[in-house]
Chimera marker file (.cmm) of the C-alpha trace (Angstrom):
<marker_set name="trace">
<marker id="1" x="-8.721" y="20.039" z="-66.743" r="1" g="1" b="0" radius="0.5"/>
<marker id="2" x="-7.306" y="23.354" z="-67.469" r="1" g="1" b="0" radius="0.5"/>
<marker id="3" x="-3.641" y="24.504" z="-66.252" r="1" g="1" b="0" radius="0.5"/>
<marker id="4" x="-1.917" y="28.038" z="-67.333" r="1" g="1" b="0" radius="0.5"/>
<marker id="5" x="1.849" y="27.690" z="-68.264" r="1" g="1" b="0" radius="0.5"/>
<marker id="6" x="3.716" y="30.627" z="-68.545" r="1" g="1" b="0" radius="0.5"/>
<marker id="7" x="6.986" y="30.139" z="-70.500" r="1" g="1" b="0" radius="0.5"/>
<marker id="8" x="9.844" y="32.218" z="-71.400" r="1" g="1" b="0" radius="0.5"/>
<marker id="9" x="10.599" y="33.047" z="-74.415" r="1" g="1" b="0" radius="0.5"/>
<marker id="10" x="13.091" y="34.801" z="-75.957" r="1" g="1" b="0" radius="0.5"/>
<marker id="11" x="13.862" y="35.685" z="-79.656" r="1" g="1" b="0" radius="0.5"/>
<marker id="12" x="9.814" y="37.459" z="-80.134" r="1" g="1" b="0" radius="0.5"/>
<marker id="13" x="10.761" y="40.878" z="-80.942" r="1" g="1" b="0" radius="0.5"/>
<marker id="14" x="7.590" y="42.136" z="-82.630" r="1" g="1" b="0" radius="0.5"/>
<marker id="15" x="3.724" y="42.121" z="-82.802" r="1" g="1" b="0" radius="0.5"/>
<marker id="16" x="4.306" y="39.694" z="-85.893" r="1" g="1" b="0" radius="0.5"/>
<marker id="17" x="6.145" y="36.959" z="-83.278" r="1" g="1" b="0" radius="0.5"/>
<marker id="18" x="3.473" y="36.867" z="-80.805" r="1" g="1" b="0" radius="0.5"/>
<marker id="19" x="1.233" y="36.377" z="-83.976" r="1" g="1" b="0" radius="0.5"/>
<marker id="20" x="2.965" y="33.687" z="-84.954" r="1" g="1" b="0" radius="0.5"/>
<marker id="21" x="3.665" y="32.031" z="-81.140" r="1" g="1" b="0" radius="0.5"/>
<marker id="22" x="0.365" y="32.416" z="-80.102" r="1" g="1" b="0" radius="0.5"/>
<marker id="23" x="-1.994" y="30.897" z="-84.215" r="1" g="1" b="0" radius="0.5"/>
<marker id="24" x="0.346" y="28.359" z="-83.785" r="1" g="1" b="0" radius="0.5"/>
<marker id="25" x="0.276" y="27.101" z="-80.395" r="1" g="1" b="0" radius="0.5"/>
<marker id="26" x="-3.818" y="27.731" z="-80.258" r="1" g="1" b="0" radius="0.5"/>
<marker id="27" x="-3.970" y="25.512" z="-83.706" r="1" g="1" b="0" radius="0.5"/>
<marker id="28" x="-3.518" y="22.748" z="-81.184" r="1" g="1" b="0" radius="0.5"/>
<marker id="29" x="-5.735" y="20.420" z="-80.367" r="1" g="1" b="0" radius="0.5"/>
<marker id="30" x="-5.863" y="20.585" z="-76.765" r="1" g="1" b="0" radius="0.5"/>
<marker id="31" x="-5.270" y="24.793" z="-76.355" r="1" g="1" b="0" radius="0.5"/>
<marker id="32" x="-8.001" y="26.632" z="-75.185" r="1" g="1" b="0" radius="0.5"/>
<marker id="33" x="-6.175" y="29.519" z="-75.009" r="1" g="1" b="0" radius="0.5"/>
<marker id="34" x="-2.439" y="31.892" z="-76.092" r="1" g="1" b="0" radius="0.5"/>
<marker id="35" x="-0.951" y="34.797" z="-74.999" r="1" g="1" b="0" radius="0.5"/>
<marker id="36" x="2.223" y="36.319" z="-76.201" r="1" g="1" b="0" radius="0.5"/>
<marker id="37" x="4.161" y="39.312" z="-74.858" r="1" g="1" b="0" radius="0.5"/>
<marker id="38" x="7.097" y="40.371" z="-76.822" r="1" g="1" b="0" radius="0.5"/>
<marker id="39" x="7.697" y="43.075" z="-74.385" r="1" g="1" b="0" radius="0.5"/>
<marker id="40" x="7.511" y="40.302" z="-71.435" r="1" g="1" b="0" radius="0.5"/>
<marker id="41" x="9.795" y="37.703" z="-73.197" r="1" g="1" b="0" radius="0.5"/>
<marker id="42" x="6.864" y="35.267" z="-72.021" r="1" g="1" b="0" radius="0.5"/>
<marker id="43" x="4.191" y="33.386" z="-73.523" r="1" g="1" b="0" radius="0.5"/>
<marker id="44" x="0.937" y="31.988" z="-71.190" r="1" g="1" b="0" radius="0.5"/>
<marker id="45" x="-1.013" y="28.714" z="-71.944" r="1" g="1" b="0" radius="0.5"/>
<marker id="46" x="-4.243" y="27.579" z="-71.327" r="1" g="1" b="0" radius="0.5"/>
<marker id="47" x="-4.915" y="24.066" z="-72.299" r="1" g="1" b="0" radius="0.5"/>
<marker id="48" x="-6.008" y="20.977" z="-71.021" r="1" g="1" b="0" radius="0.5"/>
<marker id="49" x="-3.637" y="18.459" z="-69.345" r="1" g="1" b="0" radius="0.5"/>
<marker id="50" x="-4.802" y="15.229" z="-70.920" r="1" g="1" b="0" radius="0.5"/>
<marker id="51" x="-4.614" y="16.316" z="-74.438" r="1" g="1" b="0" radius="0.5"/>
<marker id="52" x="-1.732" y="17.840" z="-74.433" r="1" g="1" b="0" radius="0.5"/>
<marker id="53" x="1.358" y="18.374" z="-71.803" r="1" g="1" b="0" radius="0.5"/>
<marker id="54" x="3.795" y="20.556" z="-71.441" r="1" g="1" b="0" radius="0.5"/>
<marker id="55" x="6.626" y="19.799" z="-73.222" r="1" g="1" b="0" radius="0.5"/>
<marker id="56" x="4.461" y="19.607" z="-76.649" r="1" g="1" b="0" radius="0.5"/>
<marker id="57" x="3.559" y="23.185" z="-76.050" r="1" g="1" b="0" radius="0.5"/>
<marker id="58" x="7.363" y="24.098" z="-75.570" r="1" g="1" b="0" radius="0.5"/>
<marker id="59" x="8.705" y="21.878" z="-79.264" r="1" g="1" b="0" radius="0.5"/>
<marker id="60" x="5.873" y="24.171" z="-80.798" r="1" g="1" b="0" radius="0.5"/>
<marker id="61" x="7.436" y="27.485" z="-79.908" r="1" g="1" b="0" radius="0.5"/>
<marker id="62" x="11.238" y="26.059" z="-80.567" r="1" g="1" b="0" radius="0.5"/>
<marker id="63" x="10.012" y="24.535" z="-84.048" r="1" g="1" b="0" radius="0.5"/>
<marker id="64" x="7.980" y="28.295" z="-84.653" r="1" g="1" b="0" radius="0.5"/>
<marker id="65" x="11.617" y="29.517" z="-84.259" r="1" g="1" b="0" radius="0.5"/>
<marker id="66" x="12.643" y="30.664" z="-80.919" r="1" g="1" b="0" radius="0.5"/>
<marker id="67" x="14.096" y="29.384" z="-76.976" r="1" g="1" b="0" radius="0.5"/>
<marker id="68" x="12.490" y="28.409" z="-74.498" r="1" g="1" b="0" radius="0.5"/>
<marker id="69" x="14.237" y="29.653" z="-70.778" r="1" g="1" b="0" radius="0.5"/>
<link id1="1" id2="2" r="1" g="1" b="0" radius="0.2"/>
<link id1="2" id2="3" r="1" g="1" b="0" radius="0.2"/>
<link id1="3" id2="4" r="1" g="1" b="0" radius="0.2"/>
<link id1="4" id2="5" r="1" g="1" b="0" radius="0.2"/>
<link id1="5" id2="6" r="1" g="1" b="0" radius="0.2"/>
<link id1="6" id2="7" r="1" g="1" b="0" radius="0.2"/>
<link id1="7" id2="8" r="1" g="1" b="0" radius="0.2"/>
<link id1="8" id2="9" r="1" g="1" b="0" radius="0.2"/>
<link id1="9" id2="10" r="1" g="1" b="0" radius="0.2"/>
<link id1="10" id2="11" r="1" g="1" b="0" radius="0.2"/>
<link id1="11" id2="12" r="1" g="1" b="0" radius="0.2"/>
<link id1="12" id2="13" r="1" g="1" b="0" radius="0.2"/>
<link id1="13" id2="14" r="1" g="1" b="0" radius="0.2"/>
<link id1="14" id2="15" r="1" g="1" b="0" radius="0.2"/>
<link id1="15" id2="16" r="1" g="1" b="0" radius="0.2"/>
<link id1="16" id2="17" r="1" g="1" b="0" radius="0.2"/>
<link id1="17" id2="18" r="1" g="1" b="0" radius="0.2"/>
<link id1="18" id2="19" r="1" g="1" b="0" radius="0.2"/>
<link id1="19" id2="20" r="1" g="1" b="0" radius="0.2"/>
<link id1="20" id2="21" r="1" g="1" b="0" radius="0.2"/>
<link id1="21" id2="22" r="1" g="1" b="0" radius="0.2"/>
<link id1="22" id2="23" r="1" g="1" b="0" radius="0.2"/>
<link id1="23" id2="24" r="1" g="1" b="0" radius="0.2"/>
<link id1="24" id2="25" r="1" g="1" b="0" radius="0.2"/>
<link id1="25" id2="26" r="1" g="1" b="0" radius="0.2"/>
<link id1="26" id2="27" r="1" g="1" b="0" radius="0.2"/>
<link id1="27" id2="28" r="1" g="1" b="0" radius="0.2"/>
<link id1="28" id2="29" r="1" g="1" b="0" radius="0.2"/>
<link id1="29" id2="30" r="1" g="1" b="0" radius="0.2"/>
<link id1="30" id2="31" r="1" g="1" b="0" radius="0.2"/>
<link id1="31" id2="32" r="1" g="1" b="0" radius="0.2"/>
<link id1="32" id2="33" r="1" g="1" b="0" radius="0.2"/>
<link id1="33" id2="34" r="1" g="1" b="0" radius="0.2"/>
<link id1="34" id2="35" r="1" g="1" b="0" radius="0.2"/>
<link id1="35" id2="36" r="1" g="1" b="0" radius="0.2"/>
<link id1="36" id2="37" r="1" g="1" b="0" radius="0.2"/>
<link id1="37" id2="38" r="1" g="1" b="0" radius="0.2"/>
<link id1="38" id2="39" r="1" g="1" b="0" radius="0.2"/>
<link id1="39" id2="40" r="1" g="1" b="0" radius="0.2"/>
<link id1="40" id2="41" r="1" g="1" b="0" radius="0.2"/>
<link id1="41" id2="42" r="1" g="1" b="0" radius="0.2"/>
<link id1="42" id2="43" r="1" g="1" b="0" radius="0.2"/>
<link id1="43" id2="44" r="1" g="1" b="0" radius="0.2"/>
<link id1="44" id2="45" r="1" g="1" b="0" radius="0.2"/>
<link id1="45" id2="46" r="1" g="1" b="0" radius="0.2"/>
<link id1="46" id2="47" r="1" g="1" b="0" radius="0.2"/>
<link id1="47" id2="48" r="1" g="1" b="0" radius="0.2"/>
<link id1="48" id2="49" r="1" g="1" b="0" radius="0.2"/>
<link id1="49" id2="50" r="1" g="1" b="0" radius="0.2"/>
<link id1="50" id2="51" r="1" g="1" b="0" radius="0.2"/>
<link id1="51" id2="52" r="1" g="1" b="0" radius="0.2"/>
<link id1="52" id2="53" r="1" g="1" b="0" radius="0.2"/>
<link id1="53" id2="54" r="1" g="1" b="0" radius="0.2"/>
<link id1="54" id2="55" r="1" g="1" b="0" radius="0.2"/>
<link id1="55" id2="56" r="1" g="1" b="0" radius="0.2"/>
<link id1="56" id2="57" r="1" g="1" b="0" radius="0.2"/>
<link id1="57" id2="58" r="1" g="1" b="0" radius="0.2"/>
<link id1="58" id2="59" r="1" g="1" b="0" radius="0.2"/>
<link id1="59" id2="60" r="1" g="1" b="0" radius="0.2"/>
<link id1="60" id2="61" r="1" g="1" b="0" radius="0.2"/>
<link id1="61" id2="62" r="1" g="1" b="0" radius="0.2"/>
<link id1="62" id2="63" r="1" g="1" b="0" radius="0.2"/>
<link id1="63" id2="64" r="1" g="1" b="0" radius="0.2"/>
<link id1="64" id2="65" r="1" g="1" b="0" radius="0.2"/>
<link id1="65" id2="66" r="1" g="1" b="0" radius="0.2"/>
<link id1="66" id2="67" r="1" g="1" b="0" radius="0.2"/>
<link id1="67" id2="68" r="1" g="1" b="0" radius="0.2"/>
<link id1="68" id2="69" r="1" g="1" b="0" radius="0.2"/>
</marker_set>
């Protein structure tokens, strides 16, 4: 079953930041899609909750160099 999580992300300044976060999230098994928006400071992730947990998604965003509120 897919779910959507929206994270408030700090530190994204440009399209390159958006691409970085999106690529890292979509590389994860269980992530269907990810859309980052640096102007709105959020990332929307559609994922399979049976394959991956929200904490794992947050960890990837943080590992990419950004903050999650």
